[in-house]
C-alpha positions in Angstrom: 112.5 98.4 166.2 109.1 97.3 167.8 106.1 97.4 165.7 104.3 100.5 167.4 107.5 102.7 167.0 107.9 101.5 163.5 104.4 102.7 162.6 105.0 106.2 164.3 108.1 106.4 162.1 106.7 105.5 158.8 103.3 107.3 159.0 103.1 109.9 156.2 100.4 112.4 155.2 98.7 111.5 151.9 97.5 114.2 149.6 96.3 112.1 146.7 93.6 109.7 147.3 92.0 107.0 144.7 88.4 107.0 145.9 88.4 103.4 147.1 86.5 103.3 150.5 88.3 101.9 153.6 86.7 98.9 155.4 84.4 99.1 158.4 86.8 97.1 160.3 89.6 99.7 159.5 87.4 102.5 160.4 86.3 100.9 163.7 90.0 100.3 164.6 90.8 103.8 163.8 87.9 105.3 165.9 88.7 103.1 168.9 92.0 104.6 168.9 90.8 108.3 168.7 88.4 107.1 171.7 91.4 106.2 173.8 93.8 109.3 173.0 94.6 110.9 176.1 92.7 113.8 177.5 93.4 116.3 180.5 92.3 114.6 183.5 90.5 112.0 181.6 87.7 114.5 180.6 87.2 113.5 177.2 86.5 116.8 175.5 86.9 115.8 171.7 84.0 114.3 169.9 84.4 112.4 166.4 82.0 112.9 163.4 82.5 110.3 160.5 81.4 111.1 157.1 81.4 108.8 154.1 78.6 110.3 152.3 80.0 111.9 149.0 77.4 114.7 149.4 78.3 115.6 153.0 82.0 115.2 152.2 81.5 117.7 149.0 79.6 120.1 151.2 82.3 120.4 153.9 85.1 120.2 151.2 83.5 123.4 149.4 83.0 125.1 152.9 86.9 124.3 153.7 88.0 125.5 150.4 86.0 128.8 150.5 87.7 129.6 153.8 91.2 128.6 152.1 90.2 130.8 148.9 90.6 127.9 146.3 88.1 125.9 144.1 90.1 122.9 144.7 89.4 120.0 147.1 91.2 120.4 150.3 90.3 116.8 151.2 92.3 115.3 148.1 89.5 113.0 147.1 89.3 110.9 150.4 86.3 108.7 150.8 86.2 109.1 154.5 86.5 112.2 156.7 86.5 112.3 160.6 85.8 115.9 162.0 87.2 116.0 165.5 85.6 118.9 167.4 86.2 119.4 171.3 84.3 121.1 174.1 85.6 124.4 174.6 84.4 124.8 178.2 87.4 122.5 179.0 90.8 124.1 179.4 92.5 121.1 177.8 90.3 121.0 174.7 92.8 122.0 172.0 95.5 119.6 173.1 93.0 116.7 173.8 91.5 117.3 170.4 95.1 117.2 168.8 96.0 113.9 170.6 92.9 112.4 169.0 93.8 113.6 165.7 97.3 112.0 166.0 95.9 108.9 167.4 93.6 108.6 164.4 96.4 109.1 162.0 98.7 106.8 163.6 96.0 104.2 164.0 95.3 104.5 160.1 98.9 103.7 159.4 98.8 100.6 161.4 95.9 99.2 159.6 96.8 100.1 156.2 95.0 103.1 155.3 96.4 106.5 154.3 95.4 109.7 156.3 96.1 113.5 156.4 95.1 116.3 159.0 93.1 119.0 157.2 93.0 122.5 159.0 90.4 125.1 159.0 87.7 123.2 161.0 87.9 125.9 163.5 86.8 128.4 160.9 84.2 126.0 159.4 82.3 125.4 162.7 82.4 129.1 163.7 80.6 130.0 160.9 76.5 129.9 160.9 76.7 127.2 158.1 79.0 125.2 160.3 76.6 125.5 163.3 73.7 124.7 161.2 75.6 121.2 160.1 76.4 120.6 163.7 72.6 121.1 164.7 71.6 118.6 161.7 74.0 116.3 162.9 72.5 116.4 166.5 75.5 117.9 168.2 74.7 120.4 171.0 77.4 122.3 173.0 80.1 124.9 172.6 82.3 122.9 170.3 85.4 124.1 168.4 86.7 122.5 165.3 90.0 120.8 165.9 90.8 119.2 162.4 89.5 116.9 160.1 91.3 113.3 159.4 90.8 112.4 156.0 91.3 108.6 155.1 91.5 106.5 152.3 94.1 104.7 150.1 96.7 106.6 147.8 100.1 107.8 147.2 102.4 107.9 150.1 105.6 110.1 149.8 108.9 109.7 151.3 110.0 111.3 154.7 111.8 114.5 154.6 115.2 114.3 156.3 114.9 115.4 159.7 116.3 119.0 160.7 119.4 119.5 163.0 118.9 120.2 166.5 115.6 118.5 166.7 116.4 117.1 170.0 118.6 118.5 172.9 119.6 116.5 175.8 120.4 118.5 178.8 
């Protein structure tokens, strides 16, 4: 099996991070892969916001937990969070942002970093507090939160068996 296919097949979501920070080299490779995700007509509707400061991550984690109705950390202790947002004025924004998320997670696997897609970014950045964060970060425009790609090192779980009738050949 070729290396790319092997990476795609072996990637799993991590829900238990040990807190060790990833390297700048790993982060840059992961971000570069996100930058080159396919987008509708090459319009590049998504943006990525990198958080590695513990206080910023804790603030966003609390917002996410409040939406979910829990007190636990929805980012599982990950030391890096990449927030993916996309410009709602572009018709393919949701798909574009989702492809960025996929590229980020697959690239993380390729460079030895664990990852997980965490939802509720849409709700976070629709709120007044979320809009204030975007302003604080210098982000202007009509962006919707697509997801959080949490990154770090941690426990990798085995793949679940693939379901029957996953593929139909016609």
